[in-house]
N, C-alpha and C positions, 0 to 999 in steps of 0.2 A: 428123219427123226420121228420118234413116236411120242415124245414128250419134251417140253421145254420149260425153263423158268428163267426169269430175268431178275437180277438183284437190283437193289436201290442204287448201286454204284454203276449200273450199266453192264455188269458181267452177264453173260448168257451161257447157261449150261443146259445140256440136253441128253436124253437117252436115245440112242440110234437103234435101228432095226436089228443090228448085230448084238444088242444087249449090253453095249459098252457105254460109259459116260464120256461125254466130250465137253470141252469148254471152247467158246469162240474166242480166238485170239485176234489182236490187231484192231480192236475197237478203241479209237482215240478221240472221237469227237464228242462234244457235250450232247446228251440226248435232247436238250432243248434248243440246240442251235438251229437257226433258220437259214444259215448260209448254204446255198446249193452245193458248194464244193465239199462241205462237211458230210454230206449224205453218204458218200463212198466210205469215208473213215468210220462212220457210225455202223456200217454193216460188218466191219472187221475183214480179215483176210483169209482165215482158215480155221478149221476145227482141230483141236489137239486132244488126244485121248487122255483121260485121267482115271482110268479104271483099275490100274495096277494088275497084278496077277490074281484076279478073283475067279472063283468058280461060280457058275450060275449066271443068270442074266439080270441086269439092272432093270427095274420097272419104272422108277421115278427118282427124280432129283429135285430138291427144294432148297432155295437160297433164302437165308434170313437177312433182315436189314443190317445185321452186324457183319455180313459177308460169310458167315459160317454156312456149311453145306451139309444137308442130311440126304439120305437116299434109302430106297427100298430095293432089295435084291432077292430074286427068286433062287432058292437053293433047295432042290428037290421039291417037296410039297410045302415047304415053309417059306414065308416072306421075312427076310432078315432086315432089321433096322441097322443102318450104318451111318457113321459120322466121319466127315473128312477132317483128319487131324492136321494141325500145322497151318491152317488158313489164317492169314493175318494181313495187315495193310501192306506189308512188303512181299508177301508170298500169297498170291490169289489162288493158287492151285493146291497148296499144302503138300503133305508128304505121303499120306496113305489113308486108306479106309480102315476104321476100327468098328467091330461089332458092338451094338448096344443091345441091352436086354429087351425082350419083347418081340412078338411077331405081330406086325401090323399090316393092314391092307391099304392105308392111306396115311400120309404125314404132311404137315405143313408148319412152317415156322415164319415168324413175322417180326414185329417190333421187338427190339432188344433181345432177339434170339429166342423168344418164347415159342415153344414147340408143342404142337397138338397132334394127336394121332387117333385113328380108329382101328381097333383090333380086328383080327380076322373074324371074331365072333360078333362084331358090331358095337362094342362098347367104346365110349369116348374117353381118352386120356390126355392129361397135360403133363409135360415133363417138369418135374419139381426141381427147385433150387438151381435154375439156370442163371449163371452170372458170367461176368467178363472172365474171371479166373477159372470158372468151372462151366465152360460152354455146353458140355453134354448133360449137365444137371446130375441128379443123383438117383432118379427112378421115375416110374410112371405113377401118377396120381389119378385114380378113377374120378371122372366127372359125371355126376348124375345127369341124365338127359332123358327127355321124353320124345319118342319118335313121332 
């Protein structure tokens, strides 16, 4: 793996050296369990690819506290922002990646799905109007910052 992220619910996703996104399957123990036998269950059993038939290589995957998943994928000279559609409490993997406007070099999401990114030009953005019913939000809002 070249990059990993762990969600609040214990899900682990990562980008491998082959440029594909994987999710760790078989994680069944509570992350706070101190029972020695639960350690094996906490590590999971295997990696499952969740990259679909994408072109280009994934660079980063980021999990929100809501379970939603964002990624950055290299396509030619551009870094494409993608969102994993269909992720919910009964489907932790979702159905497919969809492109989101913007070309970013870093992305991070956290509490309640709020998503922030840094553009390839170095500007900071926040995803506007992210809600439960609209987890991708509506657009990027420039955040003034001083370096």
